[in-house]
C-alpha positions as CSV (number, residue, x, y, z in Angstrom):
1,M,0.0,0.0,0.0
2,P,1.4,3.4,-0.9
3,A,2.6,5.5,2.1
4,L,0.1,8.3,1.4
5,S,-2.8,5.9,1.3
6,L,-1.7,4.3,4.5
7,V,-1.5,7.6,6.2
8,A,-5.0,8.5,4.9
9,L,-6.4,5.2,6.2
10,V,-4.9,5.7,9.7
11,S,-6.2,9.2,9.8
12,L,-9.7,8.1,8.9
13,V,-9.7,5.3,11.5
14,S,-8.4,7.7,14.1
15,T,-11.1,10.3,13.3
16,V,-13.9,7.7,13.5
17,F,-12.5,6.3,16.8
18,T,-12.1,9.8,18.3
19,K,-15.8,10.6,17.4
20,Q,-16.9,7.4,19.1
21,L,-14.9,8.3,22.2
22,D,-16.4,11.8,22.1
23,A,-19.9,10.4,21.9
24,H,-19.2,7.7,24.5
25,P,-16.2,8.5,26.7
26,P,-14.9,5.3,28.5
27,Q,-15.8,6.5,32.0
28,Q,-19.2,7.9,30.9
29,Q,-20.5,4.9,29.0
30,H,-23.3,3.1,31.0
31,Q,-23.1,5.5,33.9
32,H,-25.9,3.5,35.5
33,W,-25.8,-0.2,36.0
34,A,-28.1,-2.6,34.1
35,Q,-31.1,-4.2,35.6
36,I,-29.9,-6.8,38.2
37,C,-33.0,-8.9,38.8
38,S,-35.8,-10.0,36.5
39,G,-39.0,-8.3,37.7
40,N,-37.2,-5.3,39.1
41,P,-36.3,-3.1,36.0
42,T,-35.4,0.0,38.1
43,N,-33.3,-1.9,40.7
44,R,-35.7,-0.9,43.4
45,I,-34.2,-1.1,46.8
46,R,-35.7,-3.0,49.8
47,G,-37.4,-0.8,52.3
48,C,-37.8,-1.9,55.9
49,D,-39.2,-5.1,57.3
50,R,-38.9,-6.8,60.7
51,Y,-35.3,-7.8,59.8
52,G,-34.1,-4.3,59.1
53,C,-33.8,-1.8,56.2
54,G,-32.1,-2.3,52.8
55,N,-30.6,1.2,52.2
56,F,-26.9,1.9,52.4
57,G,-25.9,2.9,55.9
58,A,-28.9,1.3,57.6
59,D,-28.4,0.1,61.2
60,R,-27.1,-3.4,61.8
61,H,-26.6,-5.3,65.0
62,G,-28.7,-3.0,67.1
63,G,-27.1,0.2,65.7
64,K,-23.5,-1.0,66.5
65,E,-22.8,-1.3,62.8
66,K,-23.9,0.1,59.4
67,H,-25.1,-1.7,56.3
68,A,-22.2,-1.6,53.9
69,G,-24.2,-2.6,50.8
70,V,-27.6,-2.1,49.2
71,D,-30.4,-4.7,49.0
72,V,-31.9,-4.8,45.6
73,I,-35.4,-6.5,45.7
74,C,-35.4,-9.9,43.9
75,S,-37.9,-12.7,44.2
76,D,-36.6,-16.1,45.2
77,G,-35.6,-18.1,42.1
78,A,-35.6,-15.1,39.8
79,T,-33.0,-14.6,37.1
80,V,-30.0,-12.4,38.0
81,Y,-28.1,-10.3,35.4
82,A,-24.6,-8.7,35.4
83,P,-24.9,-5.0,36.2
84,F,-21.7,-4.2,34.1
85,S,-19.1,-6.1,32.1
86,G,-16.1,-7.5,33.8
87,Q,-14.2,-10.4,35.3
88,L,-15.9,-12.9,37.7
89,S,-14.3,-14.3,40.8
90,G,-15.7,-16.3,43.7
91,P,-17.4,-17.9,45.4
92,I,-18.3,-15.2,47.9
93,R,-19.5,-16.5,51.3
94,F,-21.3,-13.8,53.3
95,F,-22.7,-15.9,56.2
96,H,-19.9,-18.5,56.4
97,N,-22.4,-21.1,57.7
98,G,-23.5,-22.9,54.6
99,N,-27.1,-21.9,54.8
100,A,-29.4,-21.9,51.7
101,I,-28.3,-18.4,50.6
102,D,-24.6,-18.4,51.5
103,D,-23.3,-17.9,48.0
104,G,-22.3,-15.1,45.7
105,V,-19.8,-13.8,43.2
106,Q,-17.6,-10.7,42.6
107,I,-17.5,-8.7,39.3
108,R,-14.5,-6.4,38.6
109,G,-14.7,-4.1,35.6
110,S,-11.7,-3.8,33.3
111,G,-11.8,-0.1,32.9
112,K,-11.6,-0.5,29.1
113,L,-13.7,1.1,26.4
114,L,-17.1,-0.4,27.3
115,T,-16.7,-0.7,31.0
116,A,-16.2,1.8,33.8
117,D,-13.9,0.9,36.7
118,Y,-16.2,-0.9,39.1
119,C,-15.9,-3.8,41.5
120,V,-18.9,-5.2,43.3
121,K,-20.0,-8.3,45.2
122,L,-23.5,-9.8,44.6
123,V,-24.5,-12.0,47.5
124,C,-27.4,-14.4,48.1
125,I,-27.3,-15.6,44.5
126,H,-26.0,-18.7,42.8
127,P,-24.0,-17.7,39.7
128,I,-23.8,-19.8,36.6
129,R,-20.0,-19.8,37.0
130,Y,-17.5,-18.2,39.4
131,H,-14.7,-17.3,36.9
132,G,-14.3,-15.8,33.4
133,Q,-15.7,-12.8,31.6
134,I,-19.3,-11.6,31.7
135,R,-21.0,-8.8,29.8
136,R,-23.4,-6.2,31.0
137,G,-26.9,-7.6,31.0
138,Q,-25.8,-11.2,30.5
139,Q,-27.4,-13.8,32.7
140,L,-25.3,-14.2,35.9
141,G,-27.3,-16.7,37.9
142,K,-30.4,-17.0,40.0
143,M,-31.7,-15.7,43.3
144,L,-31.4,-18.1,46.2
145,P,-34.4,-19.1,48.5
146,M,-34.1,-16.3,51.1
147,Q,-37.5,-17.1,52.5
148,K,-36.1,-20.4,53.8
149,V,-33.6,-18.5,55.9
150,Y,-35.6,-15.4,56.8
151,P,-39.3,-16.0,56.5
152,G,-41.3,-12.9,55.7
153,I,-38.3,-10.8,54.7
154,I,-38.3,-8.7,51.5
155,S,-36.2,-11.1,49.4
156,H,-33.2,-9.3,47.9
157,I,-29.7,-9.4,46.5
158,H,-27.1,-7.9,48.7
159,V,-25.0,-5.6,46.4
160,E,-21.8,-4.3,48.0
161,N,-19.0,-2.3,46.4
162,C,-15.6,-3.8,47.0
163,D,-14.4,-0.5,48.6
164,H,-17.6,-0.3,50.8
165,S,-18.7,2.9,49.1
166,D,-22.4,3.6,48.4
167,P,-23.6,2.0,45.0
168,T,-27.1,3.6,45.2
169,H,-26.5,6.2,42.5
170,L,-25.2,3.6,40.1
171,L,-28.1,1.2,40.7
172,T,-30.9,3.7,39.8
173,P,-31.5,5.3,36.4
174,A,-30.7,8.9,35.8
175,V,-34.4,9.6,35.0
176,P,-37.4,7.8,36.3
177,P,-39.5,5.5,34.1
178,L,-42.1,7.0,31.8
179,P,-40.8,10.5,31.6
180,Q,-43.5,13.1,31.0
181,Q,-43.5,15.4,28.0
182,D,-46.2,17.8,29.3
183,G,-46.1,20.3,32.2
184,R,-46.8,17.8,34.9
185,W,-44.2,16.8,37.4
186,A,-41.9,13.8,37.0
187,A,-42.2,10.6,39.1
188,V,-41.0,11.5,42.6
189,C,-40.2,8.1,44.0
190,A,-38.7,4.9,42.4
191,G,-41.3,2.2,42.3
192,N,-44.2,4.7,42.1
193,P,-44.2,5.9,38.5
194,T,-47.7,7.5,38.7
195,N,-47.0,9.4,42.0
196,E,-49.7,7.4,43.8
197,I,-51.0,9.1,46.9
198,R,-51.1,7.4,50.3
199,G,-54.6,6.4,51.3
200,C,-55.7,6.0,54.9
201,D,-54.0,4.1,57.6
202,K,-54.1,4.2,61.4
203,Y,-52.1,7.4,61.4
204,G,-54.5,9.3,59.0
205,C,-54.9,9.9,55.3
206,G,-52.5,11.3,52.7
207,Y,-54.7,13.4,50.4
208,Y,-54.7,17.2,50.4
209,G,-57.1,18.6,53.0
210,A,-57.3,15.4,55.1
211,P,-58.1,16.0,58.8
212,R,-55.2,16.5,61.2
213,R,-55.1,16.9,65.0
214,S,-58.6,15.2,65.4
215,G,-60.2,17.5,62.9
216,K,-58.8,20.7,64.3
217,G,-56.4,21.1,61.4
218,K,-56.1,20.2,57.7
219,H,-53.4,18.5,55.7
220,R,-51.8,21.2,53.5
221,A,-49.8,18.8,51.5
222,V,-49.9,15.5,49.7
223,D,-48.3,12.2,50.8
224,V,-46.7,10.4,47.8
225,I,-46.1,6.7,48.5
226,C,-42.4,5.8,48.7
227,A,-40.7,2.8,50.2
228,D,-38.2,3.4,52.9
229,G,-34.7,3.7,51.3
230,A,-36.1,4.2,47.8
231,T,-34.5,6.7,45.4
232,V,-36.2,10.1,45.2
233,Y,-36.2,12.3,42.0
234,A,-36.7,16.0,41.4
235,P,-40.3,16.6,40.2
236,F,-39.2,19.7,38.2
237,S,-36.1,21.7,37.5
238,G,-35.1,24.4,39.9
239,Q,-32.9,25.6,42.7
240,L,-32.4,23.7,45.9
241,S,-32.4,25.1,49.4
242,G,-32.5,23.6,52.9
243,P,-32.4,21.6,55.0
244,V,-36.1,21.7,55.7
245,K,-37.1,20.3,59.1
246,F,-40.8,19.3,59.6
247,F,-40.7,17.7,63.1
248,H,-37.9,19.8,64.7
249,N,-37.0,16.9,67.0
250,G,-34.2,15.3,65.2
251,N,-36.0,12.0,64.6
252,A,-35.0,9.6,61.8
253,I,-37.1,11.3,59.2
254,D,-36.7,14.9,60.1
255,D,-35.0,16.1,56.9
256,G,-36.0,17.5,53.6
257,V,-35.3,20.1,50.9
258,Q,-37.1,22.8,48.9
259,I,-37.0,23.2,45.1
260,K,-37.9,26.6,43.6
261,G,-38.4,26.6,39.9
262,S,-39.7,29.2,37.3
263,R,-43.3,28.0,37.9
264,F,-43.3,26.0,41.1
265,C,-42.0,26.0,44.6
266,V,-42.3,22.8,46.7
267,K,-40.9,21.2,49.9
268,L,-40.2,17.5,49.9
269,L,-40.0,16.1,53.4
270,C,-39.0,12.8,55.1
271,I,-36.1,12.4,52.5
272,H,-32.4,12.9,52.7
273,P,-31.2,14.9,49.7
274,V,-28.0,14.4,47.9
275,R,-27.3,18.1,48.5
276,Y,-29.2,21.0,50.0
277,N,-28.1,23.7,47.5
278,G,-27.5,24.2,43.8
279,A,-29.4,23.6,40.6
280,I,-31.2,20.3,39.9
281,S,-33.0,19.1,36.7
282,K,-36.4,17.4,36.4
283,G,-36.0,13.7,36.9
284,Q,-32.5,13.9,38.4
285,V,-31.7,11.9,41.5
286,L,-32.6,14.1,44.5
287,G,-31.9,11.8,47.4
288,R,-33.4,8.9,49.2
289,M,-36.5,8.1,51.3
290,L,-35.8,8.0,55.1
291,P,-36.8,5.1,57.4
292,M,-40.4,6.2,58.2
293,Q,-41.3,2.8,59.6
294,R,-38.8,3.4,62.4
295,V,-40.8,6.4,63.5
296,F,-44.3,5.4,62.6
297,P,-44.5,1.5,62.5
298,G,-47.1,0.3,60.1
299,I,-47.7,3.6,58.3
300,T,-47.8,3.7,54.5
301,S,-44.3,5.2,54.0
302,H,-44.4,8.4,52.0
303,I,-42.8,11.7,51.0
304,H,-44.6,14.7,52.3
305,I,-44.9,17.1,49.4
306,E,-46.0,20.6,50.2
307,N,-46.3,23.6,47.9
308,C,-44.6,26.7,49.4
309,D,-47.8,28.7,49.2
310,H,-49.8,25.8,50.8
311,S,-51.9,25.3,47.6
312,D,-52.9,21.8,46.5
313,P,-50.2,20.1,44.4
314,T,-52.3,17.1,43.4
315,S,-53.0,18.1,39.8
316,N,-49.3,18.5,39.2
317,L,-48.5,15.1,40.7
318,E,-51.1,13.2,38.8
319,R,-49.4,11.5,35.8
320,G,-52.2,9.2,34.8
321,K,-52.7,5.5,35.6
322,G,-51.1,3.2,33.1
323,Q,-49.4,5.9,31.1
């Protein structure tokens, strides 16, 4: 091949490759992990049950330790997929007692073009194999029978970063499912794509105007159902400010944040935001739901959403059943 033609070919390949990298930089490709368990497309995180809570940092051993992983909901026997591409190693024994769920595997990303630099342990699953390469979204194994060991628990895969950092932001999509194209607000909580409002329970009702203080007051907000530990999204774009304290007693859910946009201003309470200040876009991860069951056992866990002018936010929250 003539030297000039070879140079031209190399230049062409280099240009194409550079454009591909610009469009998909190595560390930016697949910023969020793939679905891990069949039946849970958004990697919804276990809330709280009688065994504890599934969010990162939840209390363990009577508060003496913290949860170093995240529990992704998964039915016993369900198919498990690789969250990213990488190298398998194992087995991983979490309980070290040979019980029915004492199995798992580690995946370490290579840091090459199609894989970011990740390392994670997935526990309470039986992998197809413990060694070799696996690709993002490829079948990894199956969920083990957790109900045999912990009857009544919310069955889940324990997902733990090798460096014990929080994997929550990687597990959840950058935008919630079914994004709206109209002026209505985005889905506020993972697992509740229609912003379903809390009904009535022994603590009261969640709709706007519901009685409070034995009928002496009215609910000037709306309670959007949200499982403890679930990811919370910004309903619209705006500027954050906070913290916002509702109970003023420092309990486990006494946290929140305000978002002020060009058309709306709202306070979202009983959540812990990623940050209290700065700009945020509609559908961006705002934070996570706090452990409401710890404060009000048996309540329908929810985010308290209150317009800054105390008007009714219901029409903005309604996204339409089945849309």
